[in-house]
N, C-alpha and C positions, 0 to 999 in steps of 0.2 A: 577606713572609717568605721568607728565602733557601731555595732548593731544595737547597743543599748541606748544610743542617743535618742531613738524614736520609738522605743518599745516599753512604755510603762506597763507593768504587768496587770494592773487593775482595769485598764481600758484599752483594748486592742486598737480601737479607732484613733486613739491619741497619736499613735505612730503615723498614721496617714495624715491626720490633721497637722501635725508638726512638720512633716515633710512638705505638705502643700503650702503651709505658711512660709516656709523657707523659699519655696519656688516662686511664691507670689511677691517676694520682696521686690519692690519696684526698681527695674533697671533703667526705665525711661529717664529719670532725673540725671542719672550718671551719664547716659548717652547724650542728653541735652547739654550737660556741662562739657562733655567731650566735643560736641559740635561748636560750642562757644569758643573753646580753646582752638579748634581747627580754624575757625573764622579769624581769630586774633592772629594766629600764626600766618595765615594767608595775607592778612593786612600788613603784618610785620615784614613779610618777605619783600613787599613793595616799598618799604621805608628804609630808614638807616639802621645802623647797628644798635643804638640804644633801644629802638623799638623791638629788635629781635631779642635783646636781653629781657625786656619786659614780657614779651610773649613766652620766653622760656620760663620765667618765674610763674606766669599764669598757668602754664602747662603743668608745672610741678604742683601748684596748689590744687588744680583740678584732679591730678592723679592721686594726691593725698586724700582728697575728698571722696574719690571713687573707691578707695580701698575699703572692703568690709572690715568691721571692727574686730572680727575674730581672726583675721589673717595677719601675719607678721608684716611690719612696715617694709616698704621697698623704696629704693632711691629713685628719684626722677631721672628720666633719660636725658633731660636737659639740665646741664650743670649751671651753677651760679656763675655770674660774670667773673671771668678771670680764672676759673677752675678748669681742669682737664676732665673730659668725660670719664666716669668710672667704668671699670670693666664689667661690673655686675649691675649696671644701670638698667632699669626697666621702663619701657615706653608706656604711654597711656594706652595704646592699642593692646599691649601685653596685659595690662591690668584689667581692662574690660573683658578681653578674651578669656583670661584666667577665671574671672568671676562667672562668666557665662558657662565655662567648662564645669565649674563647681556645681552650678544649678543643673546642668545636664546630668552630672553624676548623681545628684540627689534624685532626679527624676528616674534614672535607671534603677536606683535602689528602691524607689517608691513602687515602680511597676513590679519588681521582683517580690517586694514585701506584700503587695496587694494579692499577688497570686498565691504565695505561701500561706498567708493568713486566710484566704478564702478556702483553700483546701483543708486547713486545720479546723475551720469553723463549720464545714459543710454538714457534719452530723449533729453538732451541739447547737449551733445557731445558724440554721439555713437561711434566715432572712438576711443576716449580716453578711453571710457568705455570698448570697446573690447580689447584694449591694456592692461588694468589693469586685466581683466579676463584671458587674455592669460598668463600674468605673474603669476597670482595666480595659474592657473592650472599647469604651469611649476613648481612652487615652491612645490606644493603638490605632483605632480607625482614624482619629484626627491627626495622627503622625506628630504628636507633640514633641517627642524626643528628637525625631528627625529635624523638626523645625528649629529646635534649640541648637542643634549642631550647625544648621545653616546660619543662624544668627551669630554663632561663634566665629564662623568663617568671615562674615561681614565685619565683625569687630576687629579681627586680626588684620584685616586690610584697611581698617579705619573707614569703611563704607558706612558711615554713621546713619545716613538717611535710610538705607536698606535695612540696617540693623534695627532702627527705631520702628520701622513698619512691621518687621517680623516680631519684635517684642510686643507691640500693641496687640497683634493677633494672638500671640502666645498667652498674654495676660488674660485675654477674654476666654480662651479655651481652658486655662487653669482655673479661672473663677467658676466656669460652668462645671468643671470636674469637682471642684470643692463643693458647689451647691448640690450636685448630684449625690455625692457621698453623704452629705448632711441633710438630704431632703427629707421632709416630714411626710411626703406622699409617695413613699417608695412603692406601694402597691400599684399606683397608677403608672409610675415610671416602668415598673417591671412588666405590667400588662402591655404597655406600649412597646417595650423591647421584645416581648413575646410575639406581638402582632407583626413587628418588623421581621422577626425570625421566620414566622410562618410564611410571610409574603416572599421572602427570599427563597425559602424552600419551594414554594409554588412556582417561582420563576425557574428554578433548577429542574423541577419536575416537568415543566412544560418542555424544556430542552430534552430531557430523557425520553418523554413520551413521543416527541416528534422524531427523535433518532431511532427509537425502537420501532416506530411505525415504518420508517424508511427501510430499516433492515428487514422487517417482516415482509414488506412488499417485494424487496429484492429476492429474499429466499423463496417467497411464494411464486414469483415470476420464474425463478430457476426451476422450482419444483414442477411448475406447469409445463415448462419446456421438456423436462424429463418425462412427465406423463404423456405429453404429446408424442415424443420420440418413441416411447414404448408402444403407444397406440399405432403409430405409423409402421412399426415393425410388424405388428399383427396384421395390419391392413395389407402390407407388402406380401406377407405370406398368403393371405387370402387371394390377393390379386394373382399371384403366381399360380395358385390352384385353379382359379377361374380361367386364366389364359391357357393353362395346360388343357383344361376340359374343352374350351372353345376351339382350340387347335385340333383336338381329337375329333370334335364334331365336324370341323371343316374337312379333315382328311377323309372321314367316313362319308360325308355328304358328297365330296368330290368323286369318290369311287361310284357312288350310287348315281350321280348325275351323268356318268359316262354310259350307263346302261340305257339303251334306247327303249326297250320294252321290259318292264319290271315283272319278274316272276312273283309267285305268291310269297316265296321266301324273301325276295327283294322288297316287296311291299311291307312285309312284316318287319324287315330291318329298318325301312324308312319310318314306320310307326314308332319303333323303339327309339330311333334317333330323335324323333319329335318329342318323346317323353323326356329323354336325356337333356335335350335343348331347353325344355320347359323347367327342368330342375336347375340347370345352370342359370337360366333367367331368374328364377326365384331367389337363388343365392346372391346374384348380382343386385337384385332389388333390395334385399335385406341390407347388404353392405351400403348401398346408396342411401337408404333411409337412415342408417346409423350415422353416416357421415353428415347428412343434412341436419339431423337432430343435434349432433354435437357442434354444429356451426362450422364444420370444416368444408362444407360445400354450399354454394348459394341456394340451390334447390335441386330436387331430384331431376326435374325436366331439363335443366340447362347444364348439368354436370356430365362429365365423360361417362360416369357410371349410369346416369339416366339415359344417355344416348345408347349405351351398350344394351341396357335392359330393353329399350324400345326396339332396337334392331333384332334382338333375340326373340322378342315376341312376334315380330313380323315373320322372321324365319320359321318359328314354330308353327304359325298358322299355315304357311306354305308346305311345311313338312307334313302337317296333318292332312293336307290335301294331296299327299304323295307327289309333290312338286319339288324334288330334291334339287334340281338344277336352278330353279327360281329362288330357292332359299339360300343358295350359296353366296350371292353378293351381300345379302343382309348379314350373314354369319361373319363374313370377312370385315364388314364395317363394324360389327360388334367387337371383333377381336382387336381392330385398330383403336377403337375407343378405350378398351381395357389397357392396351399397351401405352396409350397416351397418359392414362391415369397412373400407370406404374412409373412412367418417367417423371411425372410431376411429384409423385410420392418420393421417389429417390432424391430429387432435387431438394425437397423440403427436409428430408432426413439428413442430407449432407450439410445444409445450412444450420439445422439445430445441433448437429454433432459438433460443428465448428464453434458455435456460440457456447455450448456447454463446456467444450475444451478450454475456451477462453475465460470461463467463469472463475474468478479468483476467490476460491473458498478460504484461502489463508487471510486475504484482506477482510473478507466478511467476518471471519473469526476474530480478527484484531479489532474491527469496529465493535463487534459485540462485547468484547472484553473491555474496551474503553467505556462503553455505556454502562457496563456492570460496575466499573470503578466509579463512574458518576453517581450511580445508584447507591454505592457504598457510602460516598460522601453525604448524600441526602439522608441516608439511614442514620448516620452519625448525628446529623443536625436534628433529625426528628427525635432521636433518643434523648437529646439534651432538653427537649420540651417536656419530658416527664410524662405525667398522666395525660396531658393534652394531646400528645402524639401517639398514645398507646395503640389506638385502632389502626392508624396509618402505618405504624411500625411493623405490624404483622403482615400487612400487604406488601410492604417494601421488601421484607425478608422473603416472602413468597416469590416476588419478582426476581430477587437475586438468585433463588434456586432455579427458576425457569430460564434465566439468562445463562446460568452455568450449564444447564442441560443443552441449551441451544448451541453453546460453544462446542460441546462434545459432538453433537450431531453434525455441525459444520466441519469438524475435524475428520469425520467419516464421510464427508461429501454427501450427506443426507439432507438435502434442502427441504424436503417435504416435512420431515419431523422437526427440523429446526424452525420452520415457519410456524408450526403448531405451538412450540414452546415460546416463541417470541410473541405470539398472540396472547398466550396466558400471561406473559410478563407485562405486556401492554395493558391488559385488562386490570391487572393488579395495580399498576402505576396510576391508572385512571381512577380506580376506586380509592386509592390512597389520597389522590388529589381532592376527590369529593369530600372525604372525611376531614381533610385539613381546611378546606373551604368552609365547611360547617363550623369547625372550631374557630376559625377567624371571625365568622359572623357572630358566634357567641361572645367572643372577646369584644367585638365592636359594640354589641348590645350592652355589655357591662360598662363600656367606657362612655357611652353617649351622654348619660346624665352629667358625668364629671366634665366632659368636653363642653357641653352647653354652658355649664357654670363658669368654666375658664374663659370661654369665648365672651360671655357677657361681662365678666370682670375685666378682660382685656379691652373690650370695646369701650367700657365705661372709663377705664384709665386713659385710653387714647383720647376720648372726647374731652376729659378734664384737662389733659395736657395741651390738647389742640386749642382749647379756649384760652388757656393761659398764654400760649404762644401768640395767638391772634390779638389778645388784649395788649400784650407787650409790643407787638408790631404796630398797632394803632397808636400807641403812646410814643414809640420811638421814630416812626416813619416821618412825621412832619419835622421833627428835630433834625433827623439825618438829611432831609431835603434842604434844610437851611445851612448845611455844612458842618454840623456838630460832629466832631471826631468821636466823642464818647458815645453818642447815639449810634453812629455808624458801626463802631466796635461792638456795641451791644447787639445790634441787629445781626452782625456776623455770628455772634455767640448764640443767637437764637437758632441758627442753622443746626447746631449740635443738639439742641433740645428737640428740634423737629426730627433729627436723625434718630434720636432715641425712640420717638413715636414710631418711626419706620421700622425700627428693630422689633418693637412689640407686634407690629402688623406682620412682619416676617415670621415671627414665632407662631402667631395664630394661623397663618396660611399653612405652615408646615403641619400644625396640629390637625386642622380640619382636612387636609389632604390625606394624611396618614390614617385618620379615623373615618374617612369618607362621610363626614358629617355635612349633609346638605349637598345639593347638586349645583346650585348657582352660587353658594357662599364662597368657595375658593376664588372664583372669577371676580365676584364683587369685591372681595378683600384686595385682590390684586389691583383692580382699577383704583380703589381708594389709596392703596399703598403707592402706586405710581404718581397719583396726584400729590401726595405728601412729598415724594422725592422731588417733584417739580418745585414745590414751595421751598424745600430745603435748598435747592440750587439758587432760587431767587434770594433767599435770606443770606446765603453765603456770599452773594455779590453785593450785599448791603442794600437790597431793594425792599423798601418798606412802603411802596406806593400802594395806591388804591387797588390795582389789579391783584397784587399779592394778598391784600386783606380779603378781597372777594374770593380768591382761590381758597384761603383758609376758612372762610365762612361756608363755602360750598362743601368743604371736607367735613365741617361740623354737621351740616345738614345730612350728608351721606352717612356719617357715623350714627346719627340719631335714627335714620331709616334702618340701618343695619341692626341697631339695638331693638327697634320695634319689631322687625321681622324675626329676630332671634327669640324674643320673648314669646312670640306666637308659635314658633316651631316646636313640635313635640320632641321629647328626648328619646323616646323609644320608637322602633319601627312597628308597623302594623303586625298584629299577631295573626297567624294562619290557623290557630286552634279553633275547633268548633266550639260554639258556646260563648266565644269571646268577640264575635262579630255582632254588630247591631248599631243602634243609633249613636252610642258613645264612640264606638270605633270609627264610624263614618265621619263624625264631627272632628275627631282628632286628625284623620287623614285630610279632611277639607282644610283644617287649620294649617297643616303642613304644606298643602298645595298653595294656599293663599300666601303663606310666608315665602315660598319659593318664587311665586309670581311677583311678589314685591321686590325681591332681589333681582329678578330678571328685568323688571321695569327700571330699577336703579341702574343696571348695566346699560340698558338701551338708552336711557336719558343721558347718561355719561357719554356714551358713544356718539349720540346725536350732537351733543354740545361740542365734543372734540372735533367732529366732522365740520361743524360750522366754523370753529376757530381756525382749523387748518385751511378751509376754503377761503377764508378772509385773507390769509397770507399767500394764497396761490395767485401768481400773476396770470393775466389773461393771454396766455400763449399756448402753443401746442404742448402736449404731454412730453414730447421729446426734449423740449427746451426747459423743463422744470429742473430746478437745482437738486442736488443730491439730498439736501436737508428736507426739502418739500416732499420728495419721493419717499424718503424714510418715514416721514410723518404720515403720509397717506397709507403706506404699508402697515404702520402700527395701528391706524384706525381700522383698516381691513381685517387685521388679526383680531382686534377687539370685537368687531362685528361677528367674526367667526366664532368667538367664545360665546357670544350671546346666542347665536344660532344653535351651537352644539348643546348649550345648557338647556335651551327650549326643547330641542329634539329629545334629549335624554329625559327631561321632565315628562314629556308626552309618553315616552316608552315605558319608563319605570313607574312613575306615580299614577299614570293612567291605568296600568295593570293592577296596581294596589287598590285604587279606588273601585275598580270593577270587582276585585276580591272582597272588598268591604261591603258591597251591596248585598241585601238579603236574597 
């Protein structure tokens, strides 16, 4: 296919517009004609041969009509009466499938052209370049090309109902792409896209922060075990020395205890032993206090070391009184306590040694590497934000360096140093998140005024269309009740009009949720949207009765309430700057609070009305005997009440704090 076909030199967007115009050529009429042919052929199969010939002629005519004007003519797969099938005959399925294949090829070329053109215009026309990249992203996220290929498969199998459904969705997506590329409010669309990008980055950052925290805790736990093991080794050496000294005291005390009458030299030896025992007791006390301070022992009094220190003190007192034989049992008990402590220390050392030997540093390193790759992806996304992400970009790069250093330390089985590097990485990630959250808030503040304007316009449009639908329902309902087929058909047609109002409501819901405009507004719009969907279902069944009209009137009243609340709601958030607080600021926040309360009241009234309606249909039986439909309706009312409660709680938490901040 020639590249010149969609590339006028004077206007680069002409290529895109021309390609989209080709893609938007309606396939639905051709599929509809194909469905008619299929129905005729099905009817002909149940009749005689002349009917089959007639169906064959009809198929040929439909195939001829389905051929695009620029494609060469193809012969029908169904020959005329009396002729033999031609070897090169083409079926209706082939024609439609071929046409869809051409559209898919054009879409492939369109995506490639959008990318190349965006790159070419990046320096000279950054706005147009961003517009094209925005369109390309939309096309790929919506899987337009993939859906075209699925439609082609349905057409090749003559699954016309499935193909028609795919084509309907495709046409809507292509129209949205067309509107996006030719949008006059590109700044707003680009700001929304940037907001979506920041929120996606924040979601990824949360994952990275959570994973880095887990890895840091694991490294810190391993490092703590290493430190504890090192401390136990020192403690073991001290215990060996204390046991050796106490054993020597017992040997010397045993010799002195055998002497019935102590000479002056013997008494001097007992005195010296008392001093040595006091020294050993002091060393034991120091060790016991160190262990208790480090949390390794419950208390000095209840530990083995505490018991040993106590018995050494008692033995020292007796030695000071020259009672060597009386001191000997206390010395032996002190030695036994020291030996018990050494056994416990050895057991703990064996356990820690085993746990450290089982520590999988290679896995810890792999996990750290995977999180660094996640951070690399986040960094790339932030870099695409341009100046908006400049601050966060530096922090992410610092986090990358810290993660790399942690990997090296884990390779050397140095958990303590790795934990320190991981802490630095986690701090950098958290700071980057804070900066991006601030940028998102700035974007939201810039968007709020435009969002309010669009919501007001959308609600006004919905109200006007709803009034038109209701007036038509009032006009057609009585006629349909008398059996007028035209009136019934028109009522069914009104369901499509109601469906278009539902589409507007869905767009508004998406907009206010993305921009966080209002607390109760999304829930209020959802409730009104659901009521519209119920009316749409009634109209689709040809129901123009009084209950349908009443439901439409209630929707109008709800839309008017939404409009009134929206007009009262301020566009901007409360400022935290000094000098900007005062009476005017308080009045603005009070208006915001009143508007939110009006929306919550609308929600609660709607919920109450729905509760009453469901309760009327509920039979007077036990809950276990309720039908599935009644149970589903009750669950829906419960969910709706949960929305009201959540909105009220959030209003209390957020707006209450803002009002407190607005006070002098």
